[in-house]
C-alpha positions as CSV (number, residue, x, y, z in Angstrom):
1,X,-8.0,-8.0,-60.2
2,X,-5.9,-10.3,-57.9
3,X,-3.4,-7.9,-58.0
4,X,-5.3,-4.8,-57.2
5,X,-6.1,-6.4,-54.5
6,X,-2.7,-7.6,-53.4
7,X,-1.7,-4.0,-53.4
8,X,-5.2,-2.5,-52.3
9,X,-4.1,-4.9,-48.7
10,X,-0.5,-4.2,-49.3
11,X,-0.8,0.2,-49.4
12,X,-3.5,-0.4,-46.6
13,X,-1.4,-2.6,-44.4
14,X,1.6,0.4,-45.0
15,X,-0.3,3.1,-43.9
16,X,-2.0,0.9,-40.9
17,X,1.6,0.3,-40.0
18,X,2.4,4.3,-40.4
19,X,-0.5,5.3,-38.5
20,X,0.6,2.6,-35.4
21,X,4.2,3.6,-35.8
22,X,3.4,7.7,-35.2
23,X,1.4,7.2,-32.5
24,X,3.5,4.7,-30.5
25,X,6.5,7.1,-30.6
26,X,3.8,10.0,-29.5
27,X,3.4,7.4,-26.6
28,X,6.6,7.1,-25.9
29,X,7.7,10.4,-25.9
30,X,5.2,11.3,-23.8
31,X,6.4,8.4,-20.8
32,X,10.2,9.2,-21.2
33,X,9.2,13.7,-20.5
34,X,7.0,12.3,-17.7
35,X,9.9,9.8,-16.4
36,X,11.9,13.4,-16.7
37,X,9.2,15.2,-15.1
38,X,8.9,13.0,-12.0
39,X,12.6,14.2,-10.5
40,X,11.1,16.7,-10.1
41,X,8.4,17.3,-6.4
42,X,7.1,20.7,-7.3
43,X,5.2,18.6,-10.7
44,X,5.0,14.9,-9.0
45,X,2.7,17.1,-6.4
46,X,1.4,19.1,-9.2
47,X,-0.1,15.8,-10.6
48,X,-1.2,14.5,-7.0
49,X,-3.0,17.1,-6.3
50,X,-5.5,17.7,-9.7
51,X,-4.2,15.1,-13.0
52,X,-3.8,12.1,-10.6
53,X,-7.3,13.0,-8.5
54,X,-9.2,13.9,-10.9
55,X,-8.8,11.1,-12.0
56,X,-9.3,8.8,-9.3
57,X,-12.8,10.3,-8.3
58,X,-13.9,9.8,-11.9
59,X,-13.3,6.1,-12.0
60,X,-13.9,5.4,-8.6
61,X,-16.8,6.4,-8.5
62,X,-17.6,5.2,-12.5
63,X,-16.5,2.5,-11.2
64,X,-17.6,1.8,-7.9
65,X,-21.0,0.9,-7.7
66,X,-19.5,-2.5,-8.9
67,X,-20.1,-5.5,-6.3
68,X,-16.4,-7.2,-7.7
69,X,-13.0,-5.5,-8.2
70,X,-12.5,-4.2,-11.8
71,X,-9.2,-5.2,-10.9
72,X,-8.8,-9.0,-10.5
73,X,-10.6,-9.2,-14.7
74,X,-8.3,-6.7,-15.8
75,X,-5.2,-8.8,-14.2
76,X,-6.8,-12.1,-15.4
77,X,-7.9,-10.5,-18.8
78,X,-3.7,-9.6,-18.8
79,X,-2.9,-12.9,-18.1
80,X,-4.9,-14.5,-20.4
81,X,-4.0,-12.1,-22.8
82,X,-0.3,-11.7,-22.8
83,X,-0.6,-15.8,-23.4
84,X,-2.8,-15.8,-26.2
85,X,-0.1,-13.1,-27.7
86,X,2.7,-14.9,-27.4
87,X,0.7,-18.7,-29.0
88,X,-0.7,-16.3,-32.1
89,X,3.5,-14.6,-32.6
90,X,4.7,-18.2,-32.8
91,X,1.8,-19.5,-34.8
92,X,2.5,-16.2,-37.9
93,X,6.6,-17.2,-36.8
94,X,5.5,-20.5,-38.0
95,X,3.6,-19.3,-41.1
96,X,5.3,-16.4,-42.6
97,X,2.6,-14.6,-41.2
98,X,4.9,-11.4,-41.0
99,X,2.2,-8.9,-41.1
100,X,0.1,-10.2,-38.9
101,X,2.9,-10.8,-36.4
102,X,4.4,-7.2,-36.9
103,X,0.5,-5.9,-36.9
104,X,-0.2,-8.2,-33.3
105,X,3.4,-6.7,-31.3
106,X,2.0,-3.1,-32.5
107,X,-1.2,-3.1,-31.3
108,X,-0.1,-5.0,-28.3
109,X,2.8,-2.4,-28.0
110,X,0.8,0.6,-28.7
111,X,-1.8,-1.2,-25.2
112,X,1.8,-1.4,-23.2
113,X,3.0,2.6,-23.4
114,X,-1.4,3.6,-23.0
115,X,-1.2,2.3,-19.5
116,X,2.3,2.8,-18.6
117,X,1.4,6.6,-18.9
118,X,-2.0,6.6,-17.3
119,X,0.4,4.4,-14.5
120,X,2.3,7.0,-15.1
121,X,0.2,10.0,-14.6
122,X,-2.7,9.0,-11.8
123,X,0.3,6.7,-9.3
124,X,3.9,7.3,-10.0
125,X,3.6,11.2,-9.7
126,X,2.5,10.6,-6.1
127,X,5.7,8.8,-5.0
128,X,7.7,12.2,-5.6
129,X,5.9,14.4,-3.4
130,X,5.7,16.5,-0.4
131,X,6.4,14.9,2.8
132,X,2.9,14.6,5.1
133,X,1.5,17.2,6.7
134,X,2.1,18.2,10.4
135,X,-1.8,17.6,10.8
136,X,-1.0,13.1,11.2
137,X,2.9,13.3,11.3
138,X,6.7,14.8,13.1
139,X,9.2,13.5,13.3
140,X,11.4,13.8,17.1
141,X,13.9,12.5,18.6
142,X,14.9,10.7,22.5
143,X,15.4,14.5,23.8
144,X,12.2,14.9,22.9
145,X,10.1,12.3,25.5
146,X,11.7,11.3,28.7
147,X,12.1,7.4,29.9
148,X,8.4,8.0,31.9
149,X,6.8,9.9,29.0
150,X,8.2,6.9,27.2
151,X,6.2,3.9,30.0
152,X,3.3,5.9,30.0
153,X,2.6,5.9,25.8
154,X,3.2,1.9,25.8
155,X,1.0,1.6,29.4
156,X,-1.7,3.4,27.8
157,X,-1.1,1.9,24.8
158,X,-1.4,-1.3,26.1
159,X,-4.4,-1.1,28.3
160,X,-6.2,0.2,25.9
161,X,-5.2,-2.7,23.5
162,X,-6.5,-4.7,26.2
163,X,-9.8,-2.6,26.4
164,X,-10.4,-3.4,22.7
165,X,-9.6,-6.8,22.1
166,X,-12.2,-7.7,25.8
167,X,-14.9,-5.5,23.6
168,X,-14.5,-6.6,20.4
169,X,-16.4,-10.8,20.1
170,X,-13.7,-13.8,19.5
171,X,-14.1,-17.5,18.2
172,X,-13.4,-19.8,19.6
173,X,-9.6,-19.5,18.7
174,X,-8.8,-16.6,19.4
175,X,-10.0,-15.0,16.5
176,X,-12.3,-11.7,15.9
177,X,-15.2,-11.8,14.8
178,X,-16.2,-8.7,13.2
179,X,-20.2,-7.6,13.3
180,X,-20.1,-5.3,10.0
181,X,-19.7,-6.2,6.6
182,X,-17.0,-5.1,4.1
183,X,-19.2,-2.7,2.9
184,X,-19.2,-1.7,5.9
185,X,-16.0,-1.4,7.5
186,X,-15.0,0.3,4.3
187,X,-18.0,3.0,4.3
188,X,-16.7,3.6,8.6
189,X,-13.2,4.4,7.1
190,X,-15.0,6.6,4.1
191,X,-16.6,8.3,7.0
192,X,-13.2,8.4,9.0
193,X,-10.8,10.1,6.5
194,X,-13.4,13.0,6.9
195,X,-12.0,13.8,9.5
196,X,-8.5,14.6,8.1
197,X,-8.6,18.8,7.0
198,X,-5.2,19.3,5.2
199,X,-5.5,19.4,1.5
200,X,-2.8,17.1,0.7
201,X,-5.8,14.5,0.6
202,X,-7.5,14.0,-2.3
203,X,-11.3,14.9,-0.7
204,X,-12.9,11.9,-2.8
205,X,-12.3,8.0,-0.4
206,X,-12.5,5.2,-3.0
207,X,-14.3,2.4,-2.3
208,X,-12.9,-1.1,-1.0
209,X,-13.1,-4.4,-2.6
210,X,-12.3,-7.8,-2.0
211,X,-10.2,-9.9,-4.4
212,X,-12.5,-12.9,-4.5
213,X,-8.9,-15.5,-6.0
214,X,-7.6,-14.7,-1.8
215,X,-5.8,-18.4,-2.4
216,X,-2.8,-16.9,-5.4
217,X,-2.8,-13.3,-3.9
218,X,-1.9,-15.3,-0.4
219,X,0.4,-17.0,-1.7
220,X,1.9,-14.2,-3.4
221,X,2.4,-12.9,-0.8
222,X,-0.7,-9.9,-0.9
223,X,-2.7,-8.3,1.7
224,X,-4.4,-5.8,-0.2
225,X,-3.0,-3.7,-3.3
226,X,-4.8,0.0,-5.0
227,X,-5.2,0.2,-8.1
228,X,-5.4,3.9,-9.5
229,X,-6.8,3.5,-13.0
230,X,-9.4,2.3,-11.7
231,X,-9.8,4.1,-8.2
232,X,-9.9,0.5,-5.9
233,X,-8.5,-0.2,-3.0
234,X,-8.4,-4.0,-2.7
235,X,-7.9,-6.0,-0.4
236,X,-7.2,-10.0,0.0
237,X,-10.0,-11.9,0.3
238,X,-8.4,-13.7,4.0
239,X,-7.8,-9.9,5.4
240,X,-11.2,-10.0,6.1
241,X,-10.8,-12.4,9.1
242,X,-8.5,-11.2,11.0
243,X,-7.9,-8.3,13.6
244,X,-5.1,-5.9,10.8
245,X,-8.3,-5.9,8.2
246,X,-9.5,-2.6,8.9
247,X,-5.7,-1.1,8.6
248,X,-4.8,-2.9,5.4
249,X,-7.9,-1.9,3.8
250,X,-7.5,1.8,5.5
251,X,-3.4,1.6,4.1
252,X,-5.2,0.7,0.4
253,X,-7.5,3.8,1.0
254,X,-4.6,6.7,2.0
255,X,-3.3,4.9,-2.1
256,X,-6.6,6.8,-2.8
257,X,-6.5,10.1,-1.0
258,X,-3.0,10.4,-2.8
259,X,-0.4,8.8,-0.4
260,X,1.2,6.6,-2.4
261,X,5.0,5.7,-0.6
262,X,4.4,2.9,1.0
263,X,5.4,4.0,4.7
264,X,2.8,7.5,4.8
265,X,0.3,4.7,3.6
266,X,1.3,2.9,6.6
267,X,1.1,6.0,9.0
268,X,-2.1,7.5,7.5
269,X,-4.0,3.6,8.1
270,X,-2.5,3.7,11.6
271,X,-3.7,7.7,12.3
272,X,-7.1,7.1,10.7
273,X,-8.0,3.6,13.4
274,X,-5.5,4.6,15.8
275,X,-8.4,8.0,16.5
276,X,-10.5,6.1,16.1
277,X,-13.5,5.5,19.1
278,X,-14.6,2.7,17.4
279,X,-12.8,-0.9,19.2
280,X,-13.1,-2.8,16.1
281,X,-11.1,-0.4,14.0
282,X,-8.7,0.6,16.2
283,X,-7.8,-2.6,17.4
284,X,-6.6,-3.8,15.0
285,X,-3.7,-1.2,14.7
286,X,-2.8,-0.9,18.4
287,X,-1.7,-4.7,18.3
288,X,0.0,-3.3,14.9
289,X,1.9,-1.2,17.0
290,X,2.5,-2.9,20.8
291,X,6.5,-3.7,19.1
292,X,7.0,-0.2,18.6
293,X,5.8,0.9,22.4
294,X,7.7,-1.4,24.0
295,X,10.9,-0.1,21.6
296,X,10.4,2.9,22.7
297,X,10.5,2.4,26.3
298,X,13.4,-0.3,24.5
299,X,15.8,2.7,23.7
300,X,16.2,4.3,27.1
301,X,19.1,2.7,29.1
302,X,18.0,0.9,32.0
303,X,15.0,0.0,31.1
304,X,14.8,-3.7,30.4
305,X,13.0,-4.4,34.1
306,X,10.3,-2.1,33.0
307,X,10.5,-3.6,29.1
308,X,9.6,-6.7,30.8
309,X,6.6,-5.5,33.3
310,X,4.9,-3.5,30.3
311,X,5.4,-7.2,28.2
312,X,3.8,-9.1,30.7
313,X,0.6,-7.1,31.1
314,X,-0.6,-7.6,27.2
315,X,-3.4,-9.8,27.1
316,X,-2.2,-13.3,26.2
317,X,-5.1,-14.0,24.2
318,X,-3.2,-11.1,21.7
319,X,-0.2,-12.5,21.3
320,X,-2.6,-16.2,20.9
321,X,-4.1,-13.9,18.1
322,X,-1.0,-12.6,16.4
323,X,-0.2,-16.0,16.1
324,X,-2.9,-17.1,14.4
325,X,-2.3,-15.1,12.0
326,X,1.1,-16.0,11.6
327,X,0.3,-19.4,10.7
328,X,-2.3,-18.6,8.9
329,X,-0.3,-16.6,5.8
330,X,2.5,-19.4,6.3
331,X,0.9,-21.6,4.6
332,X,0.8,-19.3,1.8
333,X,4.9,-19.3,0.0
334,X,4.6,-20.7,-3.3
335,X,5.2,-17.5,-5.4
336,X,6.0,-15.9,-2.4
337,X,9.4,-15.5,-3.7
338,X,7.9,-14.2,-7.0
339,X,5.5,-11.5,-5.7
340,X,7.8,-10.0,-2.9
341,X,10.4,-9.7,-6.5
342,X,7.9,-7.5,-8.4
343,X,6.8,-6.2,-5.6
344,X,10.3,-4.4,-5.0
345,X,10.9,-4.3,-8.7
346,X,7.5,-1.9,-9.3
347,X,8.5,0.9,-5.9
348,X,12.5,0.6,-7.4
349,X,11.6,1.9,-10.4
350,X,8.4,4.5,-8.8
351,X,12.2,5.3,-6.9
352,X,11.6,3.7,-3.9
353,X,15.2,3.1,-3.5
354,X,14.7,0.3,-0.2
355,X,12.3,-1.5,-2.3
356,X,9.3,-3.9,-0.3
357,X,11.8,-2.4,2.5
358,X,10.2,1.1,1.8
359,X,7.0,-0.1,4.4
360,X,8.7,1.7,7.2
361,X,10.5,4.0,7.8
362,X,13.3,3.6,10.0
363,X,14.9,5.5,12.8
364,X,18.6,7.1,13.4
365,X,21.0,6.0,16.3
366,X,23.9,6.7,17.4
367,X,26.1,4.3,19.4
368,X,27.4,6.0,23.0
369,X,30.1,3.1,23.0
370,X,28.6,2.5,26.6
371,X,26.7,-0.1,28.9
372,X,23.9,0.6,31.1
373,X,23.4,-1.5,34.3
374,X,22.2,-4.5,32.3
375,X,24.6,-4.8,29.9
376,X,22.9,-2.9,27.3
377,X,24.6,-0.9,25.0
378,X,23.6,2.9,25.0
379,X,22.0,4.3,21.9
380,X,21.3,8.2,21.2
381,X,17.9,8.4,19.7
382,X,18.6,10.9,16.7
383,X,15.4,10.4,15.3
384,X,12.1,7.8,16.0
385,X,10.9,5.1,13.2
386,X,8.1,6.2,11.3
387,X,6.1,4.2,13.4
388,X,7.0,5.7,16.7
389,X,6.8,9.3,15.7
390,X,3.1,8.6,14.8
391,X,3.0,7.2,18.8
392,X,4.7,10.1,20.2
393,X,2.6,12.9,18.3
394,X,-0.5,11.0,19.5
395,X,0.8,11.0,22.7
396,X,1.8,14.3,22.8
397,X,-1.5,15.8,21.8
398,X,-3.4,13.0,24.6
399,X,-5.1,10.9,21.7
400,X,-4.6,8.0,23.3
């Protein structure tokens, strides 16, 4: 009788193992096929506008009502599960329980490839899609903007940021105090995103979520993360205390709209915030772009004195608030290199060659070999940086 039971258990184990191996083979094949398909921009655009958009809409609505981040819970479960798996495998190995060891390994491998396939289909394809539409972004060279226009652009940015600084509430240390809850800011940005007309962007805007384990997130140098499988735009809990909060959340929401490349999500977030009528949404984006406005001026010869004059016009309270921001996050650096390593690796695996450097799109200058009256090298601007191009576009459209 025991022999029959043992034989039955063995046969059942073999059948179960074979089924799992077949399923795993299908999942691996599907993953490889999708990796190959990612080389086609046409396929990437198709997936971004269809499968990914539909998935984020369905699961964003399904989990959006939850008062907590499902991504954060998922991450905790994965970490705990990984530890339990390693411990169990060691135990099985020590006790020579080969069947249990193999079964556990197969289940985990199946789970990993299931996740990889879902993530590739919902997020990774969007890294290879078309460039941003001209509705929100255009590129310019030095020939497209005169020096006087560059100065006028910078003056508009400075005048507006000074006005918004005074129009928003700040505490005794100079840090902004929002009159809105996290949910209210999320809803306000969703309304702002409705102004986008291009069908390049999904009509659905996911709901923002606040990460509770903000210290760990800060230690890893992460201010926000969008998780496509759950359709969640997550923001570091500490980030809600500073002037960049609306811009950070708008960046994560941009991912949910189908903009996965980091520098483009930054550009879309800036576009939405800079063109908002609300000073609380606009202020941080203006501070974020002060240097870009000044650098546009600085790219012209004999501009040093003008640059200094413009710099001097910026309210000292703004510099204090920026200083507070950087000082706050500098206290969190224990896991910064680890966080940066994995973020860099993730981006490179998604064909962002510059890794974490892909959050910004650099410009292109040519050294003329000449010096201006101030002794600085004169350059010819072939192409302004991504941030500078956005400001120039808004300036030319009289939207600053």
